[in-house]
C-alpha positions in Angstrom: 306.4 182.0 65.7 309.7 180.5 64.6 311.5 181.2 61.4 309.9 179.3 58.5 307.7 177.4 60.9 304.5 177.7 58.7 306.5 176.7 55.6 307.8 173.6 57.4 304.3 172.6 58.6 303.1 172.9 54.9 306.0 170.7 53.8 305.3 168.0 56.3 301.7 168.0 55.3 303.0 167.0 51.8 305.7 164.6 53.0 304.5 161.0 52.5 306.8 159.8 55.3 305.0 161.8 57.9 301.8 160.5 59.5 299.9 163.0 61.5 296.3 164.0 62.5 294.4 165.5 59.6 296.0 163.2 57.0 293.9 160.4 55.7 296.8 158.0 56.4 296.6 158.8 60.1 293.2 157.2 60.4 294.2 154.0 58.6 297.8 153.4 59.8 297.1 151.4 62.9 297.9 147.8 62.1 299.0 148.7 58.6 302.4 150.3 59.0 304.3 147.6 57.3 301.8 147.1 54.4 300.8 150.7 53.8 303.8 152.9 54.8 306.8 150.6 54.2 305.3 148.1 51.8 307.4 145.3 53.3 307.4 142.9 56.3 310.7 144.0 57.8 310.9 144.4 61.6 309.7 147.8 62.8 311.6 149.9 65.4 309.8 152.9 67.0 311.8 155.7 68.6 309.8 157.8 71.1 310.5 161.5 71.5 312.8 161.3 68.4 313.2 165.1 68.3 314.6 166.1 64.9 315.0 162.4 63.9 318.7 162.3 63.3 319.1 159.1 65.3 316.0 157.5 63.5 317.4 158.5 60.1 320.9 157.4 61.0 319.7 153.9 62.1 317.6 153.6 58.9 320.8 154.3 56.9 322.9 151.6 58.6 320.1 149.0 59.0 318.2 149.0 55.7 316.5 145.7 56.6 314.5 147.3 59.3 311.8 149.9 59.3 312.1 152.9 61.6 309.4 155.2 62.9 310.3 158.3 64.9 307.5 159.7 67.1 307.4 163.3 68.3 304.7 166.0 68.7 306.7 168.9 67.4 306.2 169.5 63.7 309.3 171.6 63.3 311.4 168.8 64.6 309.7 166.1 62.5 310.3 168.2 59.4 314.1 167.9 59.8 314.3 164.1 59.8 311.5 163.7 57.3 313.2 166.1 54.8 316.6 164.3 55.2 315.0 160.9 54.7 313.2 162.0 51.5 316.4 163.7 50.1 318.4 160.6 50.7 315.7 158.3 49.3 315.3 156.3 52.5 312.2 154.2 52.2 312.6 152.5 55.6 312.0 155.6 57.8 308.8 157.4 58.7 307.6 159.8 61.3 304.5 159.9 63.5 303.6 163.4 64.6 301.4 162.7 67.6 301.4 162.7 71.4 303.0 159.6 72.9 299.8 159.2 74.9 298.2 158.2 71.6 300.5 155.3 71.0 297.8 152.7 71.4 295.7 154.5 68.8 298.6 154.5 66.3 300.0 150.9 66.6 298.3 147.6 66.8 299.2 145.1 69.6 302.3 143.3 68.5 303.0 145.6 65.5 306.1 147.1 67.0 309.2 144.8 67.1 311.4 147.2 69.1 310.6 150.3 71.1 313.3 152.8 71.9 313.3 155.7 74.4 316.7 157.1 73.6 316.7 160.7 74.9 313.6 161.4 76.9 312.9 164.6 78.7 314.0 163.7 82.3 311.3 165.7 84.1 313.4 165.8 87.3 310.8 167.4 89.6 308.8 164.9 91.6 305.5 166.4 90.7 306.2 165.6 87.0 307.0 161.9 87.6 303.7 160.8 85.9 304.8 162.7 82.7 308.1 160.8 82.4 308.2 158.4 79.4 309.4 155.8 81.7 306.6 156.1 84.2 304.5 153.0 84.9 301.6 154.5 83.1 303.5 154.8 79.9 305.3 151.5 80.2 301.9 149.8 80.4 300.9 151.5 77.2 304.0 150.4 75.4 303.4 146.8 76.3 300.2 146.9 74.3 301.9 148.0 71.0 
């Protein structure tokens, strides 16, 4: 297991800007991102496969009139962006630690104003085509959010 991984998992469990399975907020967040997480009605931008969240946090810094949600499954990655956002007092950035396949369970129809896929894993092998974030299967899911 990676260095400090368990400590980072413990920290993101406490970070209020991280929504993940097991937290009470995860069950209630769908349709309530702006009211519950951000407490404003600003447009919401979701970045899929955000990695460590540097781009998500960077955009939150330069566009304070928008809300940003970075989505990634890796807790160690989410920890980085989450921790930076808290240290800088950024209230317009949050992270969803979940599989992208669960996007429909995490966001209501029309809740997302912009959806970004900035740096997806290319999955160059033909047999992995269905796993690409730009595959027709995923694009249909995104339309519903």
